[in-house]
N, C-alpha and C positions, 0 to 999 in steps of 0.2 A: 196397348196393354189392356188386359181384361180386368174386371172388377175384382177378381180374386187376387190380382197382383198388388192391390192397394194395401193389403196388410203387410206384404213383404216390403213395400216401399216405406210404409210408415214406421216399420220395425227395424228396417236396415240390417236384417239378419244375413250372416253368411259371408265370411271373409273372401270366399273364392269368387262370388259373383257380384259383390257390391250392391248397387241400387237396382240392377236389372232383375228380371224375373229368372230364377234359377231353373235350369233344364235337367232332364234325366241324365245328360252327359256330365253336368256338373255334380250331380249325385254320385255317379259312377266314379268320377275322378276323386271325389272326397272320401268315398267308402273303399276305393282301391279294388273295385270289382269291375266286371264287363257291363257294358250298356245293356246287353241281353239279360243279365242277372237282375239289373234294376227294373227292367220292363216286367220281368216274371213276378218280382215281389210287388210292384205297384198294381198289377192286374190280378194279384192274388192266385197265381198259378201254382200247382203242387210241385212237389219234388224239389224244393230249394232248401238247402241245409239251413238249420236253425241259426248257425253262427253267421252265415251270409245274410239271412233275413235281419238279424240284429244289427249288423254293420250298415246295411241299407237304410233301415229305419232310423238308426242314429244319424245318418247323414241327411236324410229327408228333414229330420227335426231340426238339425243344426242349420240347414240352409233355408228352411221354410218352403221347400218344394210342394206344389200342388199340382196334380195333373188337370187337364181339361176334360171335365166329366162328359160334356156334350160330344166332343170328338171321340172320347173312349166309348161312349155308349154306341155311337154310330158304328165304330170299329168292331163291336161285338155283335152287330147285326140287329140292334133294336130297331123296331119299326114305328115306334110312337114317341119320337122326341118331342118334347113340349117346350115351345118358346113363348115367353111373355113379351107383350108389346105395351109399353107405357107411354101415352101421349097426352097432349094438352086437352083436346076436345074433339071427340068423334064426330060431333055435329058440323064441324068446319070441314069444308070440302077437301082441303089438303089432307086432313088426317084420315078421313074416310077412304080416299084414294090410296094413301100410304098403307092403311090396314089391308086393304084388298091387294095391294102389291106385295106386301110381306107374306100374306097367305099363299099367293101364287109362287113367290120364290121359295118358301119353306116347304111347298109341296114336292119340290124336286128332291128333298131329303126325306120325304114321307113324315114331315113334321106337323104337329098340331100347333096352332097359334091362339093364345088366349090374350085379350087386351082389356085395358081399362083406361079412362080419362080422369085426369086430375083437375080439370076446369080451372086452370090458373091458380090453384092452391098448392103451395110447396108442401104443407102438411099432408095433404091428400096424396100428392105424388109419393111421399115417403111411405104412407101407409099402403098404398098400392104395391110398391116394390117389396116391402116387408112381408105383405101378405102372399105375394107370388112366391117369394123365397121359402116362406114357411110351408107352402103347398108343393114344393119340390119341382118348380119349373127348372128345366135343364139350363137355360140361358135367357138373357134379357136384351131386348132392344128398347131403348129409352130416348124419347125426345125430351131433354131435360128443361126444367124451369130455370128462372134466373137465380134460384137460391143456391147456397153453397152445398156441394155434394160430397165433401170429404168424409161424411158419416158412412159412406158405402164401404169403407174399410171394415165395418162391422160384418159385411157379407162377402168377405174376401173370396170364398169359394164359389161365387156365382159369376159366371162369365157374362160380361156386358159389353154391348156396343152402343154408342151414342149417335143419333141421327139428327141432322139439320142444325144442331147447336152444339157448341163446346160446353161441356159440364163444368160450371165454376167450381174451383177447388180441386180439380182433377186434371193437372197439366198434361199427364202422360196417360192418355186414354185412347182406345180405338174410336175414331170418329168418322162418319161419313157426312160431308158437307156439300152444299151447293157452292158455286163460285159466286158468292153473294157480293163481294166488292166489285167484281166485273159486271155483274147485273145491274147494280145501283149506278154504276158509272155509265153503262150503255144506255139505260133509260134516260139519264140526265143529258147525256150528249145528244141523244135523239131529239130531245125537246130544245136544247140550245141550237141545234142545226136548223130548226124551224124558226129561229128568231127570237125565241123566249129568253128573257133575262131575269124576270121575277118568277122563280119556280118555287113553289112550296113544297115541303116535305111532310108527309102525314104518316106517322109510324106508331108502333106501341112501344113496349118497354126496351129502351137501348141497352139495358142490361143483359138482354138476350143476344148472344154473339151474332146470330144471323141478321137481326134488325140493325145492330151496331155496324156490322160490315156493309149492309146495303147503304146505310147512311153515310159511311165512310166513302163509298163509291160516289155517292151523290156530290159530297163535298169536294172530292178530288176533281170531278168533272167541272164543277164551278171554278175551282182554283185555276185549272188549265185554261179556262176561257177568260181568265182575269177578273173573276168575280168573287165576292165573299158571301158565304152563306149568311142569310139574314135570319137571326133568331125569331124575329116577329113573324116569319113565314114557316116556322117549324112548330109542328104539333106532335107531342110525345105522349106516350102512356095510354093511348086509346086502344081497347080491345073491341068495343061494341060499334057497329056500323051506324046506329042511331046517333051516338055521341060524335062520331066523326062527321056526320052530316051537318050537325049544328056548328062544329068548328070550321067546316068548309065554308058554311054560310057567313060566319063571322069574318073569316079572311076575305071573302069576296066583298064585304061591306067596308073594308078599309079604305081610307082615302086613295092609296096607291095599291090596289089589289094585286095578287099574283095573276099572271096569265096562264099559268100551267101548274100541274100537280105531279108529284112522284109519290105513289102509294107503295109503301113497303110490303104489303101483303093484300090478299084478296078481300079481307074485311074492310080495310080502309078504302079499297076501290069501290066496294058496294056502297059504303057511306058517301063517297063522292058522287056516285049515281043518284043516290037518294037526294042529296042536296041540290043537284042540278035539275031534277025533275020540276022543281017549282021556281026556277029562276031563269031570267032571260040570257044571262051570260053563257058563253060556250068556251070556257077554257080548255086547254089541251090537258091530257092526263094519261099517265102510263102506270100500269099496275105490275108489281112483282108478284107472280102467281097467276096462273090462268084459272079460270073458273067457268062453271056451266052457263051457257048463254051469253058468254062474253063477246062472241061473234055475231050475236043476233041484234044487239042494240044498234042504233043509228046515231052516230057513227059506232062501228064496233070498237071494242076496248083493246088498245095496243098493250101487250103484255110482255114481261120476261118470263119465258116458259122454260121447262126442263122435263126430263124423263123420270117420272115418279117410280116407274118400274126399275130403272137403273139404280136409283137411290136405294130402293128396298133390296134388290139383288146384291148390291155392294155390302150392305149391312149383314145380311144373312151369310154371305160368303166369308166375311171377316169372323163372324161369330163361330162358324163351324170349321174354319181353318185357322186355328190360332197361330200366332207368332210371339217369340220371346221379346220383340220389340214393338212399341206402340206404333200404330199406323194411322195415317190420315188421308182419306180418299176424297177427292174433290170432283163432284159432278158438274159437267158443263151446262151453261144456260144459253139461251138465244132469245133475241128480241123478235117479236112478231108483230109487224105493223098492220092495224086494222082500221085506222081512221082517227081514233080519238087522240093519239099522240102526234098526228100530222097536222092538226088544226094550227093556223097561224095566230099570232097574238091579235087580240081584237083592237 
């Protein structure tokens, strides 16, 4: 479902369509006119009798119907559709790659992309979305924060697709996700297959659906191996590689330290590398997210990798090809062995 549908869901208007998004066909049935007549009224075409216009407008009001402005603009032949991209931090390699991929995907529709970073601040995220809405962007792609997003009902006319994370408070939204559970499980199973039994988890906020799902995959792999996740080997809520490096060093100083690490994102992986630079230990580690120079280190960093371009294309396609039903697209992941995840327990 699109962001404009949230107002309809919140208000539960229209006995003919219930909780789902009303369509032009619903309006036609409610008004007792043809679908072509509804289309002509919605698109403000001339030569529609006033009495028919009034019936269609009354049905639109009763049902809460709203057309997809982005698709309508494309249908009219407009050449400068504007898409907004709101993400966590453009300085992170994942987001810079995503921004480039969204621009490339949008170019197929001759669309312009404007973007902004909210830098882990839910208040700034809301400000960016409201600012883009006020400036008339046609549609939005959002990598949501962990905060509640039900307030987007205030901007029900703005089509929105969410990427990488499920937006809290919006159960019925169009979302493009990675196969995070599978990736977390594959990374952990890879380490288990090399003989590791004390595998630490290094992650940021598990209130973020992608992080939660990667951790879920990690715990599922441990359970399948007859092991229980050890909270003493779990580090949560860290966004900064420098802080990660200190926590990794702390774990390695335990009387019974981990022999391997699973990093739920590239920042955590970089923190592990920083910590190991000054230490004699050589634990194994796998990162969810590839990153620049990951294959240059000795050993190279074993990663869970995915196609960022496919992630972006899926989001843009959902955005510009609306559906009355909410959609969830899952992009596959793969494990790439480069050496760090193949080290045996010391």
